[in-house]
N, CA, C and O atoms as CSV, one atom per row, in Angstrom:
chain,resi,resn,atom,element,x,y,z
A,1,MET,N,N,-16.406,5.258,-17.572
A,1,MET,CA,C,-15.015,5.492,-17.244
A,1,MET,C,C,-14.949,5.939,-15.784
A,1,MET,O,O,-15.789,6.708,-15.317
A,2,GLN,N,N,-13.935,5.442,-15.073
A,2,GLN,CA,C,-13.751,5.846,-13.681
A,2,GLN,C,C,-12.592,6.829,-13.599
A,2,GLN,O,O,-11.538,6.615,-14.198
A,3,VAL,N,N,-12.798,7.910,-12.850
A,3,VAL,CA,C,-11.751,8.898,-12.609
A,3,VAL,C,C,-11.614,9.068,-11.099
A,3,VAL,O,O,-12.421,8.552,-10.325
A,4,TYR,N,N,-10.587,9.795,-10.697
A,4,TYR,CA,C,-10.273,9.926,-9.279
A,4,TYR,C,C,-10.233,11.402,-8.910
A,4,TYR,O,O,-9.428,12.170,-9.437
A,5,LYS,N,N,-11.114,11.779,-7.999
A,5,LYS,CA,C,-11.280,13.184,-7.609
A,5,LYS,C,C,-10.342,13.530,-6.464
A,5,LYS,O,O,-10.148,12.747,-5.534
A,6,TYR,N,N,-9.766,14.724,-6.555
A,6,TYR,CA,C,-8.940,15.253,-5.475
A,6,TYR,C,C,-9.419,16.662,-5.138
A,6,TYR,O,O,-10.034,17.338,-5.962
A,7,ASP,N,N,-9.122,17.091,-3.909
A,7,ASP,CA,C,-9.596,18.405,-3.461
A,7,ASP,C,C,-8.658,19.526,-3.923
A,7,ASP,O,O,-7.740,19.296,-4.710
A,8,GLU,N,N,-8.903,20.734,-3.424
A,8,GLU,CA,C,-8.108,21.896,-3.847
A,8,GLU,C,C,-6.645,21.801,-3.411
A,8,GLU,O,O,-5.790,22.524,-3.922
A,9,ASN,N,N,-6.365,20.900,-2.460
A,9,ASN,CA,C,-4.981,20.660,-2.023
A,9,ASN,C,C,-4.387,19.415,-2.678
A,9,ASN,O,O,-3.304,18.958,-2.312
A,10,TYR,N,N,-5.117,18.879,-3.653
A,10,TYR,CA,C,-4.702,17.698,-4.430
A,10,TYR,C,C,-4.748,16.394,-3.631
A,10,TYR,O,O,-4.149,15.397,-4.036
A,11,ILE,N,N,-5.455,16.398,-2.501
A,11,ILE,CA,C,-5.615,15.200,-1.682
A,11,ILE,C,C,-6.777,14.385,-2.246
A,11,ILE,O,O,-7.842,14.923,-2.549
A,12,TYR,N,N,-6.552,13.073,-2.382
A,12,TYR,CA,C,-7.570,12.176,-2.941
A,12,TYR,C,C,-8.849,12.229,-2.117
A,12,TYR,O,O,-8.817,12.243,-0.886
A,13,GLU,N,N,-9.982,12.259,-2.826
A,13,GLU,CA,C,-11.279,12.250,-2.152
A,13,GLU,C,C,-12.035,10.956,-2.403
A,13,GLU,O,O,-12.352,10.230,-1.461
A,14,PHE,N,N,-12.331,10.660,-3.682
A,14,PHE,CA,C,-13.121,9.472,-3.992
A,14,PHE,C,C,-13.128,9.225,-5.497
A,14,PHE,O,O,-12.820,10.122,-6.283
A,15,PRO,N,N,-13.485,7.987,-5.896
A,15,PRO,CA,C,-13.606,7.701,-7.328
A,15,PRO,C,C,-14.938,8.225,-7.858
A,15,PRO,O,O,-15.917,8.333,-7.120
A,16,VAL,N,N,-14.954,8.546,-9.143
A,16,VAL,CA,C,-16.161,9.044,-9.805
A,16,VAL,C,C,-16.341,8.250,-11.091
A,16,VAL,O,O,-15.395,8.080,-11.860
A,17,VAL,N,N,-17.555,7.766,-11.322
A,17,VAL,CA,C,-17.853,7.049,-12.563
A,17,VAL,C,C,-18.525,8.028,-13.520
A,17,VAL,O,O,-19.513,8.678,-13.179
A,18,LEU,N,N,-17.961,8.116,-14.733
A,18,LEU,CA,C,-18.473,9.026,-15.759
A,18,LEU,C,C,-18.955,8.234,-16.966
A,18,LEU,O,O,-18.542,7.097,-17.194
A,19,GLU,N,N,-19.826,8.853,-17.720
A,19,GLU,CA,C,-20.179,8.289,-19.023
A,19,GLU,C,C,-18.927,8.355,-19.896
A,19,GLU,O,O,-18.106,9.257,-19.738
A,20,ASP,N,N,-18.783,7.407,-20.809
A,20,ASP,CA,C,-17.571,7.345,-21.636
A,20,ASP,C,C,-17.310,8.609,-22.437
A,20,ASP,O,O,-16.153,8.937,-22.699
A,21,ASP,N,N,-18.343,9.318,-22.828
A,21,ASP,CA,C,-18.152,10.518,-23.647
A,21,ASP,C,C,-18.095,11.808,-22.820
A,21,ASP,O,O,-18.042,12.903,-23.381
A,22,SER,N,N,-18.106,11.679,-21.497
A,22,SER,CA,C,-18.068,12.862,-20.627
A,22,SER,C,C,-16.660,13.447,-20.576
A,22,SER,O,O,-15.676,12.707,-20.602
A,23,PRO,N,N,-16.563,14.781,-20.503
A,23,PRO,CA,C,-15.239,15.393,-20.341
A,23,PRO,C,C,-14.726,15.160,-18.914
A,23,PRO,O,O,-15.511,14.933,-17.993
A,24,LEU,N,N,-13.433,15.218,-18.750
A,24,LEU,CA,C,-12.822,15.045,-17.434
A,24,LEU,C,C,-13.135,16.274,-16.575
A,24,LEU,O,O,-12.777,17.392,-16.945
A,25,PRO,N,N,-13.801,16.077,-15.430
A,25,PRO,CA,C,-14.128,17.220,-14.557
A,25,PRO,C,C,-12.866,17.827,-13.936
A,25,PRO,O,O,-11.806,17.201,-13.895
A,26,ASP,N,N,-13.014,19.054,-13.461
A,26,ASP,CA,C,-11.917,19.689,-12.726
A,26,ASP,C,C,-11.594,18.852,-11.493
A,26,ASP,O,O,-12.462,18.172,-10.944
A,27,HIS,N,N,-10.340,18.911,-11.068
A,27,HIS,CA,C,-9.870,18.197,-9.876
A,27,HIS,C,C,-10.067,16.689,-9.989
A,27,HIS,O,O,-10.369,16.018,-9.002
A,28,CYS,N,N,-9.896,16.165,-11.194
A,28,CYS,CA,C,-9.993,14.728,-11.424
A,28,CYS,C,C,-8.857,14.273,-12.330
A,28,CYS,O,O,-8.317,15.052,-13.116
A,29,THR,N,N,-8.507,13.001,-12.205
A,29,THR,CA,C,-7.509,12.384,-13.070
A,29,THR,C,C,-7.953,10.962,-13.386
A,29,THR,O,O,-8.724,10.359,-12.640
A,30,THR,N,N,-7.465,10.446,-14.483
A,30,THR,CA,C,-7.759,9.052,-14.839
A,30,THR,C,C,-6.745,8.108,-14.200
A,30,THR,O,O,-6.887,6.889,-14.294
A,31,ILE,N,N,-5.734,8.658,-13.558
A,31,ILE,CA,C,-4.670,7.858,-12.937
A,31,ILE,C,C,-5.106,7.455,-11.528
A,31,ILE,O,O,-5.356,8.324,-10.692
A,32,PRO,N,N,-5.201,6.148,-11.251
A,32,PRO,CA,C,-5.625,5.720,-9.912
A,32,PRO,C,C,-4.519,5.929,-8.880
A,32,PRO,O,O,-3.338,5.852,-9.217
A,33,PRO,N,N,-4.890,6.193,-7.628
A,33,PRO,CA,C,-3.874,6.302,-6.575
A,33,PRO,C,C,-3.151,4.963,-6.401
A,33,PRO,O,O,-3.752,3.899,-6.550
A,34,SER,N,N,-1.882,5.030,-6.092
A,34,SER,CA,C,-1.089,3.823,-5.866
A,34,SER,C,C,-1.538,3.133,-4.587
A,34,SER,O,O,-1.957,3.790,-3.634
A,35,ASP,N,N,-1.449,1.805,-4.569
A,35,ASP,CA,C,-1.739,1.055,-3.350
A,35,ASP,C,C,-0.707,1.402,-2.281
A,35,ASP,O,O,0.449,1.687,-2.594
A,36,GLY,N,N,-1.126,1.377,-1.040
A,36,GLY,CA,C,-0.209,1.583,0.072
A,36,GLY,C,C,-0.032,3.021,0.509
A,36,GLY,O,O,0.717,3.289,1.449
A,37,LEU,N,N,-0.700,3.952,-0.148
A,37,LEU,CA,C,-0.606,5.352,0.270
A,37,LEU,C,C,-1.675,5.623,1.327
A,37,LEU,O,O,-2.839,5.270,1.137
A,38,TYR,N,N,-1.289,6.240,2.426
A,38,TYR,CA,C,-2.233,6.534,3.497
A,38,TYR,C,C,-3.081,7.754,3.161
A,38,TYR,O,O,-4.299,7.733,3.335
A,39,ILE,N,N,-2.442,8.812,2.681
A,39,ILE,CA,C,-3.153,10.018,2.252
A,39,ILE,C,C,-2.586,10.408,0.884
A,39,ILE,O,O,-1.658,11.212,0.799
A,40,PRO,N,N,-3.149,9.832,-0.186
A,40,PRO,CA,C,-2.626,10.123,-1.523
A,40,PRO,C,C,-2.814,11.588,-1.911
A,40,PRO,O,O,-3.855,12.193,-1.652
A,41,LYS,N,N,-1.780,12.134,-2.536
A,41,LYS,CA,C,-1.822,13.506,-3.036
A,41,LYS,C,C,-1.357,13.467,-4.485
A,41,LYS,O,O,-0.326,12.872,-4.800
A,42,PHE,N,N,-2.128,14.109,-5.370
A,42,PHE,CA,C,-1.802,14.075,-6.792
A,42,PHE,C,C,-0.836,15.195,-7.147
A,42,PHE,O,O,-1.082,16.364,-6.848
A,43,ASN,N,N,0.269,14.821,-7.791
A,43,ASN,CA,C,1.241,15.796,-8.274
A,43,ASN,C,C,0.906,16.067,-9.731
A,43,ASN,O,O,1.104,15.204,-10.586
A,44,THR,N,N,0.406,17.245,-10.017
A,44,THR,CA,C,-0.047,17.559,-11.375
A,44,THR,C,C,1.109,17.706,-12.358
A,44,THR,O,O,0.907,17.581,-13.566
A,45,LYS,N,N,2.305,17.968,-11.866
A,45,LYS,CA,C,3.463,18.098,-12.763
A,45,LYS,C,C,3.963,16.731,-13.221
A,45,LYS,O,O,4.237,16.525,-14.404
A,46,THR,N,N,4.079,15.796,-12.269
A,46,THR,CA,C,4.591,14.460,-12.610
A,46,THR,C,C,3.481,13.492,-12.997
A,46,THR,O,O,3.742,12.407,-13.515
A,47,LYS,N,N,2.241,13.895,-12.740
A,47,LYS,CA,C,1.070,13.043,-13.006
A,47,LYS,C,C,1.142,11.735,-12.213
A,47,LYS,O,O,0.807,10.666,-12.722
A,48,LYS,N,N,1.586,11.843,-10.954
A,48,LYS,CA,C,1.685,10.677,-10.075
A,48,LYS,C,C,1.109,11.018,-8.712
A,48,LYS,O,O,1.114,12.171,-8.282
A,49,TRP,N,N,0.608,9.975,-8.037
A,49,TRP,CA,C,0.153,10.120,-6.664
A,49,TRP,C,C,1.354,9.930,-5.748
A,49,TRP,O,O,2.187,9.055,-5.984
A,50,VAL,N,N,1.444,10.746,-4.706
A,50,VAL,CA,C,2.531,10.651,-3.736
A,50,VAL,C,C,1.936,10.588,-2.333
A,50,VAL,O,O,0.770,10.926,-2.126
A,51,GLU,N,N,2.745,10.154,-1.380
A,51,GLU,CA,C,2.304,10.096,0.014
A,51,GLU,C,C,2.373,11.490,0.620
A,51,GLU,O,O,3.401,12.161,0.525
A,52,SER,N,N,1.289,11.924,1.238
A,52,SER,CA,C,1.297,13.228,1.907
A,52,SER,C,C,1.192,13.092,3.424
A,52,SER,O,O,1.300,14.084,4.144
A,53,ALA,N,N,0.982,11.874,3.910
A,53,ALA,CA,C,0.884,11.659,5.356
A,53,ALA,C,C,2.270,11.739,5.985
A,53,ALA,O,O,3.254,11.279,5.406
A,54,SER,N,N,2.336,12.323,7.168
A,54,SER,CA,C,3.606,12.398,7.891
A,54,SER,C,C,3.954,11.018,8.445
A,54,SER,O,O,3.084,10.163,8.610
A,55,GLU,N,N,5.221,10.820,8.725
A,55,GLU,CA,C,5.681,9.549,9.310
A,55,GLU,C,C,5.007,9.325,10.662
A,55,GLU,O,O,4.658,8.198,11.014
A,56,GLU,N,N,4.830,10.404,11.410
A,56,GLU,CA,C,4.171,10.318,12.719
A,56,GLU,C,C,2.731,9.821,12.567
A,56,GLU,O,O,2.277,8.975,13.338
A,57,TYR,N,N,2.023,10.347,11.578
A,57,TYR,CA,C,0.645,9.920,11.338
A,57,TYR,C,C,0.600,8.444,10.945
A,57,TYR,O,O,-0.223,7.687,11.462
A,58,ILE,N,N,1.475,8.038,10.039
A,58,ILE,CA,C,1.510,6.640,9.596
A,58,ILE,C,C,1.812,5.722,10.773
A,58,ILE,O,O,1.168,4.685,10.934
A,59,ASP,N,N,2.793,6.100,11.601
A,59,ASP,CA,C,3.137,5.287,12.773
A,59,ASP,C,C,1.968,5.179,13.740
A,59,ASP,O,O,1.795,4.147,14.388
A,60,SER,N,N,1.160,6.237,13.845
A,60,SER,CA,C,0.023,6.209,14.770
A,60,SER,C,C,-1.052,5.218,14.326
A,60,SER,O,O,-1.873,4.791,15.138
A,61,LEU,N,N,-1.051,4.854,13.063
A,61,LEU,CA,C,-2.045,3.911,12.552
A,61,LEU,C,C,-1.625,2.455,12.699
A,61,LEU,O,O,-2.452,1.549,12.602
A,62,LYS,N,N,-0.345,2.239,12.932
A,62,LYS,CA,C,0.156,0.869,13.047
A,62,LYS,C,C,-0.283,0.294,14.386
A,62,LYS,O,O,-0.279,0.999,15.395
A,63,PRO,N,N,-0.664,-0.987,14.403
A,63,PRO,CA,C,-1.110,-1.589,15.660
A,63,PRO,C,C,0.047,-1.710,16.653
A,63,PRO,O,O,1.198,-1.920,16.271
A,64,LEU,N,N,-0.285,-1.573,17.915
A,64,LEU,CA,C,0.707,-1.747,18.966
A,64,LEU,C,C,1.032,-3.227,19.096
A,64,LEU,O,O,0.238,-4.084,18.706
A,65,ASP,N,N,2.208,-3.521,19.648
A,65,ASP,CA,C,2.560,-4.915,19.882
A,65,ASP,C,C,1.549,-5.498,20.865
A,65,ASP,O,O,1.257,-4.885,21.891
A,66,PRO,N,N,1.015,-6.677,20.557
A,66,PRO,CA,C,0.017,-7.265,21.455
A,66,PRO,C,C,0.653,-7.722,22.764
A,66,PRO,O,O,1.830,-8.080,22.811
A,67,GLU,N,N,-0.142,-7.702,23.811
A,67,GLU,CA,C,0.305,-8.212,25.101
A,67,GLU,C,C,0.530,-9.713,24.968
A,67,GLU,O,O,-0.222,-10.386,24.263
A,68,PRO,N,N,1.553,-10.249,25.636
A,68,PRO,CA,C,1.748,-11.704,25.570
A,68,PRO,C,C,0.575,-12.430,26.236
A,68,PRO,O,O,-0.024,-11.934,27.190
A,69,SER,N,N,0.271,-13.603,25.712
A,69,SER,CA,C,-0.820,-14.400,26.284
A,69,SER,C,C,-0.384,-14.954,27.638
A,69,SER,O,O,0.794,-14.903,27.991
A,70,GLU,N,N,-1.343,-15.480,28.386
A,70,GLU,CA,C,-1.028,-16.080,29.688
A,70,GLU,C,C,-0.044,-17.233,29.514
A,70,GLU,O,O,0.866,-17.403,30.326
A,71,THR,N,N,-0.225,-18.020,28.464
A,71,THR,CA,C,0.681,-19.139,28.196
A,71,THR,C,C,2.097,-18.635,27.946
A,71,THR,O,O,3.060,-19.196,28.468
A,72,GLU,N,N,2.226,-17.575,27.147
A,72,GLU,CA,C,3.556,-17.015,26.872
A,72,GLU,C,C,4.197,-16.467,28.144
A,72,GLU,O,O,5.403,-16.605,28.344
A,73,LYS,N,N,3.389,-15.845,29.004
A,73,LYS,CA,C,3.920,-15.324,30.263
A,73,LYS,C,C,4.423,-16.464,31.148
A,73,LYS,O,O,5.490,-16.360,31.753
A,74,LEU,N,N,3.650,-17.555,31.221
A,74,LEU,CA,C,4.052,-18.703,32.036
A,74,LEU,C,C,5.304,-19.374,31.477
A,74,LEU,O,O,6.171,-19.797,32.242
A,75,LYS,N,N,5.406,-19.476,30.159
A,75,LYS,CA,C,6.612,-20.051,29.547
A,75,LYS,C,C,7.839,-19.236,29.930
A,75,LYS,O,O,8.900,-19.798,30.201
A,76,LYS,N,N,7.700,-17.922,29.953
A,76,LYS,CA,C,8.813,-17.044,30.316
A,76,LYS,C,C,9.203,-17.264,31.767
A,76,LYS,O,O,10.392,-17.328,32.078
A,77,VAL,N,N,8.226,-17.382,32.668
A,77,VAL,CA,C,8.513,-17.606,34.088
A,77,VAL,C,C,9.243,-18.929,34.265
A,77,VAL,O,O,10.253,-18.992,34.967
A,78,VAL,N,N,8.741,-19.989,33.632
A,78,VAL,CA,C,9.370,-21.312,33.742
A,78,VAL,C,C,10.787,-21.266,33.186
A,78,VAL,O,O,11.713,-21.807,33.790
A,79,SER,N,N,10.954,-20.634,32.061
A,79,SER,CA,C,12.275,-20.511,31.444
A,79,SER,C,C,13.243,-19.778,32.373
A,79,SER,O,O,14.393,-20.189,32.527
A,80,ASP,N,N,12.777,-18.697,32.988
A,80,ASP,CA,C,13.630,-17.934,33.906
A,80,ASP,C,C,14.010,-18.767,35.131
A,80,ASP,O,O,15.152,-18.705,35.587
A,81,VAL,N,N,13.073,-19.541,35.666
A,81,VAL,CA,C,13.350,-20.387,36.834
A,81,VAL,C,C,14.357,-21.468,36.465
A,81,VAL,O,O,15.305,-21.708,37.213
A,82,ILE,N,N,14.167,-22.119,35.331
A,82,ILE,CA,C,15.104,-23.163,34.893
A,82,ILE,C,C,16.498,-22.573,34.702
A,82,ILE,O,O,17.489,-23.177,35.111
A,83,TYR,N,N,16.574,-21.416,34.093
A,83,TYR,CA,C,17.870,-20.762,33.881
A,83,TYR,C,C,18.544,-20.469,35.222
A,83,TYR,O,O,19.738,-20.720,35.391
A,84,GLN,N,N,17.774,-19.938,36.173
A,84,GLN,CA,C,18.329,-19.616,37.486
A,84,GLN,C,C,18.822,-20.881,38.187
A,84,GLN,O,O,19.896,-20.870,38.789
A,85,LEU,N,N,18.056,-21.966,38.119
A,85,LEU,CA,C,18.467,-23.223,38.747
A,85,LEU,C,C,19.732,-23.781,38.092
A,85,LEU,O,O,20.597,-24.326,38.777
A,86,MET,N,N,19.838,-23.649,36.789
A,86,MET,CA,C,21.032,-24.116,36.080
A,86,MET,C,C,22.251,-23.292,36.492
A,86,MET,O,O,23.338,-23.842,36.671
A,87,MET,N,N,22.080,-21.993,36.641
A,87,MET,CA,C,23.193,-21.124,37.018
A,87,MET,C,C,23.661,-21.407,38.447
A,87,MET,O,O,24.829,-21.196,38.775
A,88,GLU,N,N,22.750,-21.882,39.293
A,88,GLU,CA,C,23.101,-22.210,40.677
A,88,GLU,C,C,23.590,-23.644,40.808
A,88,GLU,O,O,23.937,-24.083,41.904
A,89,GLY,N,N,23.620,-24.374,39.704
A,89,GLY,CA,C,24.126,-25.745,39.716
A,89,GLY,C,C,23.141,-26.769,40.226
A,89,GLY,O,O,23.522,-27.916,40.461
A,90,VAL,N,N,21.902,-26.400,40.404
A,90,VAL,CA,C,20.886,-27.339,40.877
A,90,VAL,C,C,20.495,-28.290,39.752
A,90,VAL,O,O,20.234,-29.465,40.008
A,91,LEU,N,N,20.450,-27.817,38.542
A,91,LEU,CA,C,20.117,-28.654,37.373
A,91,LEU,C,C,21.334,-28.864,36.517
A,91,LEU,O,O,21.258,-29.539,35.490
């Protein structure tokens, strides 16, 4: 049987494999953490895992917008030049 260990603050630590007849150790639950939680925390009253990570922490893990490629930069320059020429009546 697999159980899920949490620390004294109820923050998920790691899965533990037990023999089927073993008692449930302290700071463990048979309920797996939900997918998508950055720092799962077990609520012993509701018997559910909740998100304990701050929004700031979660945002810090998200990748930054990538720099445009050289091709994308050149397309933008050409587009801007064409637009300017059209506005001046050349095209």
